[in-house]
N, C-alpha and C positions, 0 to 999 in steps of 0.2 A: 561756641567757644573755639577760638582759632589755635593753630599750632604755632610753634616757636618761629618758624621761617615765614609766617604769614601775618595777616591782621584781619580785621573784620571784612575787608573788601574781598577776600578770597572766598567768601560765602555767597557772592552775588548770584551765581547760578542757582543756588539753593533758595535764597530769599525770593528771587523772582518767581521760581516755580511753586514753592510752598506758600508764598504769600497770597496765592489765589484762594486758599482755603484756611490758612492759619495766620495768626498774628506772629510775625517772625521778628526776633530781636537778636541782632548781631552787634557785639561791642568789642572795642579794642582793649586788650588787657593792659594792666598798669605797665608802664614802660614803653607803650606803643602809642604815639600821638594819633589822634587828638586827646587820648587819655593822658593823665599826668605821668611824668617821668621823674619819680622821686630820686634825689641824689644820695639819699641814705640807703646803703645796701641792706640795712636791717628791715626795710619796708618791702622786701621781695621774698618770695618763697611759696611753698605749697599751701601753707595756711592762709596767706593773703589771697592766693589764686582761687581757693575754694570759697572763702568769705566774700570775695568780689562778686561771685555769681549771685549769692544771696542779696548783696547790696543792689545790684542791677534789678533783680526781681522785685525787691521792695520799692525801689524808685518807680518802676513801671506798674506797680499795683498788681503783680502776679504772685499768687500764693503757691500755685502748683504748675509745673510745666514739663513738657517733653524737653530733655536736654540733649543737644547734638554737639559733639566735640570732635576735634581732630588733634591727635598727638598730645601735647601738653594741655590742650583744651579738654581732651577726653579724660586725662588724668585728673584734672580739677573737677570735672563733672562727676566722675566716679567717687572722688573723695567727698564732694558736696553731698552726694546721695547717701553715702555712709554716715555722714555726720548730721544729716537733716532728714530724718525719716518722714515720709509722706510728702516731701516737697517735689520730688521727681516722679512724674507719672510714667515716664519711659526714658531709657537711655540709649543713645546711638553713640558708640565709642569707635571712632575711626582711627586707625594707626596708633593704638594705645600701647604703651609698654616699653619704649626704647629705654635702655639703661637698666631695666629691671632684670635681675638675674639671681639665681640661688648662690652663686659663687661670690664670696666676700672679696677675693682678689680681683675679679672682674669688675665688681661694683666700685672698688677703690680706684681702679684704673679709669673707669668711666668718670668718676668725680674729678680726678686729676686732669683729664682731657677737657672736661667742662670748665674747670677753673682756668686753665690756660687759654681756652678759646674765649671765655668771658673777658679775661684781661685784654686779649688782643682786640676784641670788638670795642671795648671801652676806649682803648687807645687809638684805634685806627678808623673805626666806623665801617660802614658797608660799601662805600663808593670805591671799590677796588677789588683786591684779590679775594677777600672773604665772600663777596657775593658770587664771584665766578666759581669758587670752590664749592659753595653750597649748591648752586644751580647745576653743576656738573657732577654732583655726588652720585654714588651708586644707587641710591633710592629715589633720586630726583631726575636723573637724566632721561627717564622714561617719558616725562612730560615734553621735553624738547623733541624727542623722536616722534611722538604721536602728534603734537600740536605745537609746531615752532612759533606760531604767532602767540598762542596762549602762554608759552614759556617766556617769550620776549616781554609780554605784558607783566608776567609775574616778576621777572628780573628787574624791570623798571621800578616796580613797587618795592622790591627788596632793597634796592639801593637807597631808598628814602627812609629806611627805618633808623631809629635812634640807636647809635652805637652804645651810648650810656645805658639806655633802657634795656636793650637786648643783652648787653654785656652783663649787667646786674642780674637779669633773668636767667642767663645761662649759668652763672656762678651759683646763685642763691636758690633758684627754683629747680632748674634742670639737674644741676650737679648734686644738690643736697637733699632732694626729695627721697621719700621712701621707695623701697622696691615693692612693687605690687604683690610679690610673693609673701611679703611680711604681713599682708592683710588677710591671709587665707581664712582665718576663723570668722572675721566679720563679713567677708565676701560670701561665705556659705550661708549666711543668714539674710542676705540681701535679696528681697523678693521682687524688686522692681523689674519689669520686663526690659530686657536688654538685647540690643543687636550689636554684635561686634562686626566691624568692617575692616578688612585688611587686604592689601595687595600681596600677591604671592611672591613678589620680589622685594618686599619690605622686610628684609631678613632680620634686622634688629628687633622686630616686633612679633615675629611668628611664634616664638616659644611662649611669650607672655599671653598671646591670644589663645593658644591651645590650653594654657593653664586656666585662663578665665572661663573658657568654654566648659572645662571639666569641673570648675569650682562654683560659678554662679548658678543658682538653681533654676533660674528663669531666663535662660540665655540662648541665643542663636548666633551662629558664626557664618558670615558671608565673606567669601574669598574671591577677589577679582583677579583673573588671570593676567599675566604680563603687565602687572601694575606695581608701582612703587609706593612711596609714602603719602604723597598728596593725592589720595584716592578721589576726593571730591573734585579736584581740578582735572585729573587725568581722565576720569570716566564719569563726567557729571550726569549723563543720561542714565547710566546703569546704577550709579549711586542713588540718584533721586528715586528711581523706580524701586530699588530695594528698600529704601527708607520709607517711601510712601506705602508700600505693601506691609511693612512691619507696623507702622503707626495705625493703618487701617485695621489690621488684625487685632492690635492691642485695644483700639477703641471699640471694636465689636465684641470684646471679651473673649476672643478665641485664641489669644497667644498662649495661654496656659491651659493645656488640655488634660491635665491630671485630675 
């Protein structure tokens, strides 16, 4: 499950690697072609994002799966696991938690920012300043510094995204979703083996990841140094190795040592 600023194509390095041993399914979220782009804003939000995971699994004949997400994809994966006991055999949550805070004032400011950005994307689309602002943001500039060619490919894909679909997603999903901190009671009961993956320069997500590490009972935290938000693009080899080691340990029944 991909992040807001990506689509299913950003998982290619993972699909090629893990496809050697696993059946890998990457899909474009609603609002991201070739998936449908609903024009009704009421058809966007966290409930749809979580339910869409189940819909894809049903369509592909998958009852239970390891779920791997990045950012909004991680949020949807975690919500799906909470709402569908037994359907997730493991969770890899990369860059989860932006916008989640204990401060009501900070949360309201985040929502206002998402609403304004969503309106701008719906109006202007991505072929212009919005793409440049995103690609040069403080949690994404790391990719350009490490891998200029990879960053250029990412930017080329970014400019093709639906302004309507991502604008609605920004307003209705990103801006109006719960704070992860609100789920504390349910999270403490979630036994699914979980790997948190976060870059140490992904500042908006650090507090939430520490909270999840302290709250989820069957959880590990992997931090990639000098890395921003798109951890699977910035450090694909390290990310793949960490995820492969985690899944192997889970499948051998050695993740939970209690």
